[in-house]
PLY file of the C-alpha trace (Angstrom):
ply
format ascii 1.0
element vertex 87
property float x
property float y
property float z
element edge 86
property int vertex1
property int vertex2
end_header
-23.24 17.27 21.20
-19.54 17.15 22.06
-17.31 14.96 19.91
-14.02 13.65 21.27
-10.85 14.95 19.62
-9.52 12.85 16.80
-6.25 12.61 14.93
-6.29 12.47 11.13
-3.70 9.91 10.09
-1.83 9.17 6.87
-2.53 5.56 5.88
0.45 5.37 3.54
2.77 6.42 6.35
1.24 3.85 8.70
1.79 1.10 6.13
5.37 2.22 5.45
6.22 2.40 9.16
4.63 -1.00 9.82
6.53 -2.62 6.97
9.78 -0.95 8.01
9.24 -2.40 11.48
8.81 -5.85 9.90
5.30 -6.28 11.29
2.18 -7.80 9.79
-1.15 -6.01 10.09
-2.21 -8.62 12.62
0.89 -8.07 14.77
0.41 -4.30 14.70
-3.26 -4.62 15.55
-2.57 -6.91 18.49
0.12 -4.63 19.93
-1.96 -1.48 19.50
-5.16 -3.10 20.80
-7.24 -2.61 17.64
-8.55 -5.03 15.03
-6.63 -6.11 11.95
-9.57 -4.86 9.91
-9.22 -1.40 11.44
-5.51 -1.38 10.53
-6.51 -2.31 6.95
-9.02 0.55 6.86
-6.44 3.01 8.16
-3.80 1.92 5.68
-6.11 2.03 2.66
-7.62 5.37 3.67
-11.22 4.33 4.26
-10.73 5.37 7.90
-8.58 8.40 8.61
-9.53 9.52 12.09
-8.39 7.94 15.33
-9.25 8.81 18.91
-6.32 9.68 21.19
-5.77 6.37 23.01
-5.39 4.11 19.95
-3.49 6.81 18.06
-0.94 7.16 20.88
-0.62 3.36 21.09
-0.10 3.16 17.30
2.52 5.88 17.36
4.30 4.23 20.28
4.32 0.73 18.76
5.62 2.08 15.45
8.07 4.38 17.23
6.95 7.14 14.85
6.45 10.87 15.24
3.27 12.91 14.91
4.79 14.59 11.88
5.17 11.22 10.19
1.76 9.72 10.98
-0.60 12.71 10.93
-2.15 14.20 7.83
-2.67 17.64 9.31
-0.99 19.56 12.13
-2.86 19.65 15.42
-5.44 22.35 15.88
-4.65 24.85 18.65
-7.62 23.61 20.68
-6.70 19.94 20.32
-5.30 18.24 23.40
-1.71 17.16 22.85
-0.31 13.93 24.25
1.84 14.44 27.35
5.44 15.45 26.49
6.92 12.07 27.43
4.61 10.36 24.89
5.35 12.72 21.96
8.87 11.45 21.27
0 1
1 2
2 3
3 4
4 5
5 6
6 7
7 8
8 9
9 10
10 11
11 12
12 13
13 14
14 15
15 16
16 17
17 18
18 19
19 20
20 21
21 22
22 23
23 24
24 25
25 26
26 27
27 28
28 29
29 30
30 31
31 32
32 33
33 34
34 35
35 36
36 37
37 38
38 39
39 40
40 41
41 42
42 43
43 44
44 45
45 46
46 47
47 48
48 49
49 50
50 51
51 52
52 53
53 54
54 55
55 56
56 57
57 58
58 59
59 60
60 61
61 62
62 63
63 64
64 65
65 66
66 67
67 68
68 69
69 70
70 71
71 72
72 73
73 74
74 75
75 76
76 77
77 78
78 79
79 80
80 81
81 82
82 83
83 84
84 85
85 86
């Protein structure tokens, strides 16, 4: 069975970036297109893996880099976001 690629994220970094942006969990969730509960799980570390679409949306909304939000560097076989979305 094939599993889609996931990105392991750092919940503390997500919380810090969200707070620095002056956003509530609800505002972040709405802009990313995920639930507030999911944001809570990411920030407290009970969920650490995100599929590409919500991860890219999260990174874009927070205007953060992969290096800031990810726990581990990408694996060589992992699909990278297009160059214009990595900034």
